[in-house]
C-alpha positions in Angstrom: 146.7 170.9 81.0 144.2 170.2 78.3 146.6 171.3 75.6 149.3 169.1 77.0 147.0 166.1 77.0 146.1 166.8 73.3 149.7 167.0 72.3 150.6 163.7 73.9 150.4 160.9 71.3 150.8 157.5 73.0 151.2 155.6 69.6 154.1 157.9 68.8 155.7 158.0 72.2 155.4 154.4 73.2 155.4 152.5 69.8 157.1 155.0 67.4 154.1 154.9 65.1 154.4 157.8 62.6 151.8 160.5 62.9 148.7 160.0 60.7 145.3 158.4 61.0 144.4 157.5 64.5 143.8 154.8 65.5 146.5 153.3 63.2 145.8 150.4 60.9 147.1 146.9 62.0 150.2 147.3 59.7 150.9 150.7 61.2 150.6 149.7 64.9 153.1 146.8 64.2 155.5 149.1 62.2 155.1 147.0 59.0 154.6 148.1 55.5 151.2 147.7 54.0 150.3 144.2 52.7 153.3 142.6 54.3 152.9 138.8 53.8 156.0 137.4 55.5 154.7 135.6 58.7 158.1 135.8 60.3 158.3 139.5 59.9 154.8 139.9 61.3 155.7 137.8 64.4 159.0 139.7 64.9 157.3 143.1 64.6 154.7 142.1 67.2 157.5 140.9 69.6 159.3 144.3 69.2 156.2 146.4 69.8 155.1 144.2 72.7 158.5 144.7 74.3 158.4 148.4 73.8 155.0 148.7 75.3 156.1 146.6 78.3 159.0 149.0 79.0 156.7 152.0 79.4 156.8 153.5 82.9 153.2 154.4 83.6 151.6 157.2 85.6 148.2 156.5 87.2 146.6 158.6 84.4 148.2 156.5 81.6 146.7 153.2 82.7 143.6 153.4 80.6 145.2 154.4 77.3 148.0 151.9 77.8 145.5 149.0 78.2 143.6 150.2 75.2 146.7 150.2 73.0 147.7 146.8 74.4 144.3 145.4 73.2 144.7 147.0 69.8 148.2 145.6 69.4 147.0 142.0 70.3 144.0 142.4 67.9 146.3 143.6 65.1 148.6 140.6 65.5 145.6 138.2 65.6 144.1 139.7 62.4 147.4 139.6 60.4 148.0 136.0 61.4 144.5 134.9 60.3 144.7 134.3 56.5 141.0 135.0 55.8 140.7 138.2 57.8 144.1 139.4 56.5 142.9 138.8 52.9 139.8 141.0 53.5 142.0 143.8 55.0 144.5 143.6 52.1 141.7 143.8 49.5 140.3 146.9 51.2 143.7 148.5 51.2 144.2 147.7 47.5 140.9 149.3 46.7 141.9 152.4 48.6 145.2 152.7 46.8 143.8 151.9 43.4 146.6 149.5 42.4 147.9 146.5 44.2 151.5 147.6 43.8 151.2 150.9 45.6 153.0 149.8 48.7 154.6 152.3 51.1 156.7 151.6 54.1 154.9 151.9 57.4 157.4 154.5 58.5 156.6 157.0 55.7 153.4 158.9 55.2 150.1 157.3 56.4 151.7 153.9 56.4 148.5 152.1 55.3 148.7 152.6 51.6 146.0 155.3 51.5 146.2 157.9 48.8 148.2 161.0 49.5 146.4 164.3 49.9 145.1 165.5 46.6 144.9 162.0 45.0 141.7 160.9 43.2 138.9 159.4 45.4 139.0 155.6 45.3 135.2 154.6 45.6 132.6 155.4 42.9 128.9 155.3 43.8 127.1 152.6 41.8 123.9 154.7 41.9 125.0 158.1 40.8 128.6 157.3 39.6 130.0 160.0 41.9 133.6 159.4 43.1 133.9 159.4 46.9 136.9 159.2 49.3 137.6 155.7 50.6 136.9 156.9 54.2 133.2 157.5 53.4 130.5 154.9 54.1 127.8 156.6 52.1 127.8 158.5 48.8 128.1 162.2 49.1 125.8 162.7 46.1 122.8 160.3 46.7 123.4 158.8 50.2 123.6 155.2 48.9 125.9 152.8 50.7 129.4 152.7 49.2 130.4 149.4 50.7 128.9 146.0 50.7 129.3 142.8 52.7 130.1 139.5 51.1 127.5 137.0 52.1 130.0 134.2 51.7 133.0 135.3 53.7 131.7 138.4 55.4 134.5 140.6 53.8 134.0 144.3 52.9 133.5 145.0 49.2 132.9 148.2 47.2 129.3 148.5 46.2 130.2 148.6 42.5 132.3 145.5 42.7 130.7 142.3 41.3 133.0 139.8 42.9 134.4 139.7 46.5 138.1 140.6 46.6 138.7 138.2 49.5 137.0 135.0 48.4 136.1 135.7 44.7 132.4 135.0 45.2 129.7 136.7 43.0 128.3 139.1 45.5 125.0 139.8 43.8 124.4 136.1 43.1 125.2 135.2 46.6 122.7 137.7 48.0 120.1 136.3 45.6 120.9 132.9 46.8 120.5 134.1 50.5 117.1 135.6 49.7 116.0 132.3 48.1 117.2 130.4 51.2 115.1 132.7 53.4 112.1 132.2 51.2 112.4 128.5 51.3 112.9 128.3 55.1 109.8 130.5 55.6 107.8 128.2 53.4 109.2 125.1 55.2 108.2 126.6 58.6 104.7 127.3 57.4 104.4 123.8 56.0 105.5 122.2 59.3 103.0 124.3 61.2 100.3 123.2 58.8 101.2 119.6 59.7 101.1 120.6 63.5 104.8 120.2 63.9 105.0 123.5 65.8 108.3 123.2 67.6 110.5 122.6 64.5 108.5 125.3 62.6 109.2 127.8 65.4 112.9 127.0 65.4 113.2 127.6 61.7 111.3 130.8 61.6 113.1 132.2 64.6 116.4 131.9 62.8 115.0 134.0 59.9 113.5 136.6 62.3 116.8 137.2 63.9 118.5 138.4 60.6 119.6 142.0 60.8 120.9 142.7 57.3 118.8 145.5 55.6 118.7 143.4 52.4 116.9 140.6 54.3 114.6 142.7 56.5 111.5 141.9 54.5 112.1 138.2 55.2 112.8 138.9 58.9 109.5 140.8 59.1 107.6 137.9 57.4 109.2 135.4 59.8 108.2 137.5 62.8 104.6 137.7 61.6 104.6 133.9 60.9 105.9 133.3 64.4 103.1 135.2 66.0 100.4 133.4 63.9 101.9 130.0 64.5 102.2 130.6 68.3 98.5 131.5 68.4 97.6 128.5 66.4 99.7 126.3 68.6 98.0 127.5 71.8 94.6 127.1 70.3 95.2 123.5 69.2 96.8 122.5 72.5 93.7 123.8 74.3 91.6 121.9 71.8 93.6 118.7 72.4 93.2 119.1 76.2 89.4 119.6 75.8 89.3 116.5 73.6 91.1 114.4 76.2 88.5 115.5 78.9 85.7 114.6 76.5 87.2 111.2 75.8 87.6 110.6 79.5 83.9 111.3 80.1 83.0 109.0 77.2 85.2 106.3 78.5 83.7 106.6 82.0 80.3 105.8 80.6 81.6 102.9 78.5 81.3 104.8 75.2 84.5 103.6 73.8 83.7 104.4 70.1 83.2 108.1 70.9 86.3 108.2 73.0 88.3 106.6 70.3 86.9 108.9 67.6 87.6 112.0 69.6 91.1 111.0 70.4 91.9 110.0 66.8 90.7 113.5 65.6 93.5 115.0 67.6 96.6 115.4 65.4 99.3 113.0 66.4 102.0 115.6 67.2 99.5 117.2 69.7 98.8 114.0 71.6 100.3 113.5 75.0 101.1 110.3 76.9 97.6 110.5 78.4 96.1 110.8 74.9 98.0 107.7 73.7 97.3 105.6 76.7 93.5 106.4 76.7 93.3 105.8 72.9 95.0 102.4 73.4 92.6 101.5 76.1 89.6 102.5 74.0 90.8 100.5 71.1 91.5 97.5 73.4 88.1 97.7 75.0 86.3 97.9 71.6 88.3 94.9 70.3 87.6 93.0 73.5 83.9 93.6 73.1 84.0 92.2 69.6 86.1 89.2 70.7 83.8 88.5 73.7 80.8 88.7 71.5 82.2 86.0 69.2 83.3 83.8 72.0 79.9 84.0 73.7 78.2 83.0 70.5 80.5 80.0 70.1 79.9 78.9 73.7 76.1 79.2 73.3 76.3 77.1 70.1 78.4 74.5 71.8 76.3 74.6 75.0 79.4 75.2 77.2 77.3 76.9 79.9 80.0 76.7 82.7 82.2 79.0 80.7 79.6 81.7 79.9 79.3 83.5 83.2 82.8 85.2 83.3 82.6 86.2 79.7 79.1 87.7 80.1 80.3 89.4 83.3 83.2 91.1 81.4 81.1 92.0 78.3 78.4 93.6 80.4 81.0 95.4 82.4 82.3 96.9 79.2 78.9 97.4 77.6 76.2 97.5 80.3 73.4 98.1 77.7 74.4 95.1 75.5 71.0 93.7 74.6 72.0 90.3 73.5 74.3 89.7 76.4 71.6 90.7 78.9 69.2 88.3 77.2 71.7 85.4 77.4 72.5 86.3 81.1 68.7 86.2 81.9 68.3 82.8 80.1 71.4 81.5 81.9 70.0 82.7 85.3 66.6 81.0 84.7 68.3 77.8 83.6 70.7 77.9 86.7 67.8 78.4 89.1 65.8 75.5 87.6 68.9 73.2 87.8 69.8 74.3 91.3 66.3 73.6 92.6 66.4 70.2 91.1 69.7 69.4 92.6 68.7 70.7 96.0 65.7 68.4 95.9 68.2 65.5 95.3 70.4 66.8 98.2 73.2 67.5 95.8 74.2 70.7 97.6 77.6 71.4 96.1 76.4 70.8 92.6 73.4 73.2 93.2 75.8 75.9 94.5 78.0 75.5 91.5 75.1 75.9 89.1 74.3 79.2 90.7 77.8 80.4 90.3 77.1 80.5 86.5 74.7 83.4 87.0 76.4 86.7 86.1 76.2 89.4 88.8 74.0 91.7 86.6 71.4 89.0 86.5 71.4 88.0 90.2 68.0 88.4 91.9 66.8 87.8 95.5 65.8 84.3 94.5 69.3 83.6 93.3 70.8 85.0 96.5 68.6 82.9 98.7 69.3 79.8 96.7 73.0 80.5 96.9 72.9 81.0 100.7 70.9 77.8 101.2 72.9 75.5 98.9 76.3 77.0 100.0 75.5 76.5 103.6 74.3 73.0 103.2 77.3 72.1 100.9 79.8 73.5 103.5 78.2 71.7 106.4 77.9 68.4 104.5 81.5 68.6 103.3 82.7 69.3 106.9 80.7 66.3 108.3 81.8 64.0 105.5 85.5 64.9 105.6 86.0 65.7 109.3 89.2 64.2 110.7 87.8 63.2 114.2 84.5 62.1 115.6 84.6 65.2 117.9 81.7 66.9 119.6 81.8 70.0 117.3 81.4 67.7 114.2 78.5 65.8 115.8 76.7 69.1 116.4 77.3 70.2 112.8 75.8 66.9 111.7 72.7 67.5 113.9 72.4 71.0 112.4 72.6 69.6 108.9 69.7 67.2 109.7 67.7 70.0 111.1 68.1 72.2 108.0 67.6 69.2 105.6 65.4 66.8 107.5 64.6 64.8 104.3 68.2 64.0 103.6 68.6 60.4 104.5 72.3 60.3 103.7 72.9 63.1 106.2 70.9 61.3 108.9 72.9 58.2 108.3 76.2 60.1 108.5 75.0 61.7 111.8 74.1 58.3 113.3 77.5 56.8 112.3 79.3 59.8 113.7 77.5 59.6 117.0 78.3 55.9 117.3 82.0 56.5 116.4 82.1 59.3 119.0 81.0 56.9 121.7 83.9 54.6 121.1 87.2 55.1 122.9 90.2 56.0 120.7 92.9 53.4 120.1 95.3 55.1 122.6 94.4 56.6 126.0 96.5 59.6 125.0 94.3 60.5 122.1 91.2 62.7 122.4 88.5 61.0 120.3 88.5 58.4 117.5 89.2 59.1 113.9 86.3 59.7 111.5 87.5 60.2 108.0 89.8 57.5 106.6 93.5 58.2 107.3 95.5 59.3 104.2 98.2 57.0 102.9 100.7 59.8 103.2 99.9 62.9 105.3 100.8 66.5 104.4 103.5 66.4 107.0 105.0 63.1 105.9 104.2 61.4 109.2 101.1 60.3 111.1 99.2 63.2 112.7 97.0 62.9 115.8 95.7 65.0 118.7 97.6 64.5 121.9 95.0 65.0 124.6 96.2 63.2 127.8 99.4 61.9 129.3 99.4 58.4 130.8 102.7 57.9 132.5 102.0 60.4 135.3 98.8 59.0 137.0 96.3 61.2 138.7 96.5 60.9 142.4 92.7 61.5 142.9 89.4 61.6 141.0 89.3 65.3 141.3 92.7 65.7 139.5 91.6 63.2 136.9 88.4 65.1 136.3 90.3 68.4 135.8 92.7 66.8 133.3 89.8 65.1 131.4 87.8 68.4 131.2 90.7 70.2 129.6 92.4 67.9 127.1 95.5 68.9 125.2 96.3 71.8 127.7 98.5 70.4 130.5 101.6 69.1 128.7 103.6 72.3 129.1 102.7 72.5 132.8 103.8 68.8 133.1 107.2 69.7 131.6 107.5 72.7 134.0 106.7 70.5 137.0 109.3 67.9 135.9 111.8 70.8 135.7 110.8 72.0 139.2 111.7 68.8 141.0 114.6 68.1 138.7 113.4 65.2 136.5 113.6 67.0 133.2 115.5 65.7 130.2 116.9 69.2 129.6 117.3 71.3 132.8 119.0 74.3 131.3 116.5 77.0 132.3 116.7 80.8 131.9 116.4 81.9 135.6 118.4 85.0 136.2 121.7 84.3 138.1 124.7 86.1 139.3 127.0 86.9 136.5 129.7 84.9 138.2 127.6 81.8 138.4 126.3 81.5 134.9 127.0 77.7 134.8 126.7 76.9 138.5 123.3 75.4 138.3 124.1 73.6 135.1 127.1 71.8 136.5 126.1 71.3 140.1 122.8 69.5 139.9 122.6 66.1 141.6 126.0 66.3 143.2 125.7 65.3 146.9 122.2 66.8 147.1 118.8 65.0 147.5 116.3 65.6 144.8 113.0 67.3 145.7 110.1 64.9 146.1 107.5 67.3 144.5 107.3 70.3 142.3 104.8 72.8 140.8 104.7 73.6 137.1 102.6 76.7 136.2 101.8 77.5 132.6 100.2 81.0 132.4 99.3 82.2 128.9 96.8 84.6 127.4 93.8 82.4 128.0 94.3 80.5 131.2 96.5 79.3 134.0 97.3 75.5 133.9 99.2 74.2 136.9 100.3 70.7 137.9 101.9 69.5 141.1 103.9 66.3 140.6 105.1 64.1 143.4 107.1 60.9 143.6 106.1 57.9 145.7 108.4 55.5 147.4 108.5 53.3 144.3 109.8 56.2 142.3 106.4 56.5 140.6 105.5 60.0 139.6 101.9 61.1 140.2 99.9 64.2 139.5 99.0 65.3 143.0 97.1 68.4 142.0 95.9 70.1 138.8 94.3 73.5 138.4 92.8 75.2 135.4 91.8 78.8 135.8 90.5 80.8 132.9 92.2 84.1 132.7 89.9 87.2 133.1 89.8 89.1 129.9 90.7 87.1 126.8 93.7 87.6 124.6 91.9 89.7 122.1 90.7 92.1 124.8 94.3 92.6 125.9 95.9 92.6 122.5 96.5 95.6 120.3 98.5 98.8 120.7 100.7 99.0 123.7 98.8 101.7 125.4 98.8 102.3 129.2 95.2 101.3 129.6 95.7 98.0 127.8 98.9 97.2 129.8 97.0 98.0 133.0 94.1 95.7 132.1 96.5 92.9 131.2 98.3 93.3 134.5 95.1 93.3 136.4 94.0 90.1 134.7 97.2 88.3 135.6 97.0 89.4 139.2 93.4 88.3 139.4 94.2 84.9 137.9 97.2 84.3 140.2 95.2 85.4 143.2 92.5 82.8 142.4 95.2 80.1 142.1 96.7 81.0 145.5 93.2 81.0 147.0 92.5 77.5 145.6 95.9 75.9 146.5 96.9 77.8 149.6 100.3 79.1 150.4 103.1 77.3 148.5 106.0 76.5 150.9 108.8 74.0 150.6 107.8 72.9 147.0 109.9 74.2 144.1 108.0 76.1 141.4 108.9 76.4 137.8 107.0 78.9 135.6 106.9 79.0 131.8 107.8 81.8 129.4 106.2 82.0 126.0 108.2 80.5 123.2 107.8 83.6 121.1 109.8 85.5 123.8 112.8 83.1 123.6 115.4 82.9 121.0 116.8 79.4 120.2 120.0 78.5 118.4 121.2 75.0 117.5 125.0 74.8 117.0 127.9 72.4 117.1 131.3 72.6 118.8 134.3 70.8 117.4 135.8 67.9 119.4 137.2 69.2 122.7 137.7 68.2 126.3 134.6 68.7 128.5 136.3 71.4 130.6 136.6 73.6 127.6 132.9 73.3 126.7 131.5 76.2 128.9 134.0 78.8 127.6 133.5 77.7 124.0 129.7 77.9 124.4 130.0 81.4 125.8 132.2 82.4 122.9 129.6 81.0 120.4 126.7 82.7 122.3 128.3 86.1 121.8 128.4 85.5 118.1 125.1 83.7 117.7 122.9 86.0 119.8 122.1 89.5 118.4 122.0 91.1 121.9 124.8 91.6 124.4 124.9 88.7 126.9 124.8 91.1 129.8 121.2 92.0 128.8 120.1 88.3 128.5 119.2 85.4 130.6 120.6 82.4 128.6 121.5 78.8 129.0 122.5 75.8 127.0 122.4 72.1 126.9 124.6 69.5 125.1 122.7 67.3 122.7 123.5 63.7 121.9 125.9 63.6 124.9 128.7 61.0 125.0 130.8 59.9 128.0 134.5 59.9 128.6 137.1 59.9 125.8 134.5 59.1 123.1 132.9 62.5 123.7 136.3 64.3 123.3 136.7 62.8 119.8 133.2 63.7 118.6 131.6 67.0 117.6 129.4 68.4 120.4 126.0 69.6 119.2 124.3 71.9 121.7 121.1 73.9 122.1 121.3 77.6 123.1 118.3 79.6 124.4 118.1 83.2 125.5 115.6 85.8 126.5 115.9 89.5 127.6 116.5 89.6 131.3 113.8 92.3 131.7 111.1 89.8 130.4 112.2 87.0 132.7 112.3 89.3 135.8 109.0 90.7 134.9 107.5 87.2 134.8 109.0 86.3 138.2 107.7 89.6 139.7 104.1 88.8 138.7 104.3 85.5 140.7 106.1 87.0 143.6 103.6 89.7 143.9 100.9 87.0 144.3 103.0 85.3 147.0 104.2 82.5 144.7 108.0 81.9 145.0 109.7 81.1 141.7 112.6 78.7 141.6 113.2 78.5 137.9 111.9 79.9 134.6 111.8 77.7 131.5 111.0 78.2 127.8 107.5 76.7 127.0 109.1 74.9 124.0 111.7 73.1 126.2 109.0 72.4 128.9 106.9 70.7 126.2 110.0 68.7 125.1 110.6 67.5 128.6 107.0 66.4 128.9 107.1 64.5 125.6 110.4 62.8 126.5 109.0 61.8 129.9 105.8 60.5 128.3 107.2 58.6 125.3 110.6 57.3 126.4 109.7 54.3 128.6 109.6 50.7 127.6 108.5 50.2 124.0 107.6 53.9 123.4 108.8 55.8 120.3 111.5 57.8 121.9 113.0 54.7 123.5 113.9 53.4 120.0 117.3 54.9 119.3 117.2 58.2 117.4 113.5 58.4 116.6 111.8 61.7 117.1 108.3 63.1 117.7 107.0 66.5 116.5 104.6 68.4 118.7 102.5 71.4 117.7 101.2 73.5 120.6 98.6 75.9 119.1 97.3 78.6 121.5 95.8 82.0 121.4 98.9 84.0 120.6 100.9 81.6 118.4 102.2 78.1 117.9 105.2 76.2 119.2 106.7 73.5 117.0 108.9 71.1 119.0 110.8 68.1 117.7 111.9 65.8 120.5 114.1 62.7 120.7 115.8 61.0 123.6 119.0 62.9 122.9 118.0 65.8 120.7 115.6 68.8 120.5 114.7 71.4 117.9 112.0 74.0 118.3 110.5 77.0 116.6 107.7 79.5 117.4 105.1 81.1 115.0 103.6 84.4 115.8 100.0 84.0 114.7 97.4 82.2 116.9 93.7 81.8 117.4 93.3 85.4 118.4 93.8 86.4 114.8 91.1 84.0 113.7 88.7 85.6 116.3 89.4 89.0 115.0 88.6 87.8 111.5 85.3 86.4 112.7 84.5 89.6 114.4 85.0 91.5 111.2 83.2 89.0 108.9 80.3 88.1 111.1 79.9 91.4 113.0 80.4 89.6 116.3 81.6 90.7 119.7 84.8 89.2 121.1 83.0 86.7 123.4 80.7 85.7 120.5 83.7 85.2 118.2 85.6 83.0 120.7 82.5 80.9 121.3 81.7 80.5 117.6 85.3 79.6 116.8 85.1 76.5 119.0 81.4 75.8 118.4 81.0 76.5 114.6 77.4 75.1 114.7 76.4 78.3 116.5 77.6 80.5 113.6 74.8 82.3 111.7 76.3 81.0 108.5 78.7 78.2 108.6 80.0 78.9 105.1 81.1 82.3 106.3 82.8 80.7 109.3 84.7 78.5 106.9 85.7 81.4 104.7 87.1 83.3 107.7 88.8 80.4 109.5 90.1 78.1 106.7 92.8 80.5 105.4 94.4 80.7 108.8 94.4 77.0 109.2 95.9 76.5 105.8 98.6 79.0 106.6 99.4 77.2 109.9 99.6 73.9 108.1 101.9 75.3 105.4 104.1 76.9 108.1 104.4 73.6 110.0 105.1 71.7 106.8 107.9 74.1 105.7 109.4 74.0 109.2 109.5 70.3 109.3 111.2 70.2 105.9 113.9 72.6 107.3 114.3 70.3 110.4 114.7 67.2 108.3 117.5 68.9 106.3 119.3 70.0 109.4 118.8 66.8 111.5 118.6 63.8 109.2 119.8 61.4 111.9 116.6 62.0 114.0 113.7 61.1 111.7 110.1 62.1 112.8 107.9 59.1 113.4 104.7 60.9 114.6 103.3 64.4 114.8 101.0 65.4 117.7 98.9 68.4 118.1 97.9 69.9 121.4 97.1 73.2 123.0 94.1 75.3 123.9 93.3 76.1 120.2 94.2 72.8 118.5 90.6 71.6 118.7 89.5 74.1 116.1 87.4 72.2 113.6 89.4 71.5 110.4 92.9 72.0 111.7 93.8 68.4 112.0 92.3 67.8 108.5 94.6 70.4 107.1 97.6 68.9 108.8 96.7 65.5 107.5 95.6 66.3 103.9 97.0 69.8 103.3 93.5 71.1 102.5 
């Protein structure tokens, strides 16, 4: 079996390659004569041999040699079709044969042009001059290599040859040039490393270290050693740069910017990270700022511009706390400011004294400065409030008395107090207003319309002294209840409420009012918010005169701040208990309500309002069109809502069918409405309808101002009303035939919380101090806590009115009124009138 395998020659059997050297040369395996140069013959020979190999029927044991021969055949064809590689092979064959013309057919002899047996050896050793057969790689006499590699083309050359047979290059000179290149690259890598450019240095040296030729091994060894040295140097310098950064950070933290800059600049630039560069830039900037500030301070001192010194001294001493000259100037400035402040305080120039003390840098502040600041700041704040107060209200009178107590020698303050007391005794110009004005009215208000406090209504007269007393004791707080009572006995301008109804009767109440049915003669309106319950019972006399038959004000147990916050079970339970207790008190006072309709309010923040317009259409198509618009305007499915609408600017007959139909749409989640009704039913109070607080206020304003020569009786004129309470504010713009409203989410509760934080007060103390600022430990702190919220509310109202004027130019606002439980906060009316 073994002998049979040895006798089998696949080259001979499959490709008809003559016996000889195995494996055969590229020319032999293709059946070509040596040095064949005709490309067509080479391609034809490859096709023939490939076809012959493809026709072989293989046994399982022949698969491996067949695949090997297939690879050799493809490699031979690739070599002979590559001009450069073929030239190297031909040069080698010529050297073996001794002469270029010794060409033999591939079918005879060895087929590769090798010398026949007994011919003279073709390679002479360049060391010992001994001839060697061409098959040898090393000399048989001295062991030196017989073949060389051309450094230019990579071809094989005899060692004794001076020029490459493939490319004609001078082999020795080429190798010398290669050695010089290696030397230069090693020197370049070392030079880059010396300049701390380690990455390019390592790349260059790595290319030399990977050389494998024996002639260049000395350079490869040098490159390897240089790589090791440079890597160690690199690691050491990176560690040093990191340590330098830490040192610079420490220096920077103690304001030693010079040392930080010096340390960072010593770090070579290639080793600096982004942190190095950023810190170095900051150190340079701080040093430059110190120099600049020093020059500016000297200039200000020379020019005696004292008011500009403090911030620059503050900054300089923040950068250089131990700056001697700056500290001296700060001390001198402090002493001068103290002297000036005391002088101005003696003259009762409180704001000027406070401003003088603001010139003292913080590093120079002493207990004396702090005390003078508190005194002058407090007096300045109280004096400004008394002088600029909008109304001669009780809170302002008490502040004036406090000012005179703190500064009894201030004759101007005493005079202001006396004038204020006299003004407070006078009745206001209108019975609807709370108290008379104090500060002169601005020519143009911040809201572009006159602004006043609406305290009382005059059209619905009190039926008894007791009722009149309740209304007088709680000004500004019964207008929403009035509007709800008007809705209860069907005298409201807009009667589209949000009481839950059967789905089949969405419009039944809107279209069926007053048709063959007698109107109620009385009605309760109950306004229950986070602070109190306000209820009014209206009745109509025989002369169709509406009177306030009863009025109840019940403070709600547990203020809004106590019941606000995260929606936890305990909080919800406490809020529910407070509501039940308040309603129980109301039932106890009024007795069981039977036969009188009751309308309750729902906070405006719970109700979504939309103001839209329908195209001209017959009246019978309006309900369906409104419902279609509601589905597109409201973000919640109508099945989950209680909603209603009212046409605005209504027209009659055929005129209406030719005019666009503006309408108001209001909606609230049904769960909220039913929850409100359930609270009253649990207390034994039947609820006939539920109305949005904003529309209830609109109904009250229209009722109050639309008779005789009142504003709303004058065509399209409008009034704006701001109802400010504990949880937010409702802005309502009302005219005889139009309404627009919007709710804000921030009320007096937020101000109470700020007072609690700033003054370290309890909730009850904060609520008391909010309405009685003279009781604050420091009135200036009260101003700093309250004023931002008042300014925010004024800005929100101003922006909202601008929006309204753009959307409803045909209903200009003639007057703005403020009301609500929180509208009497000192300073709110001033902000609405002046914007500050």
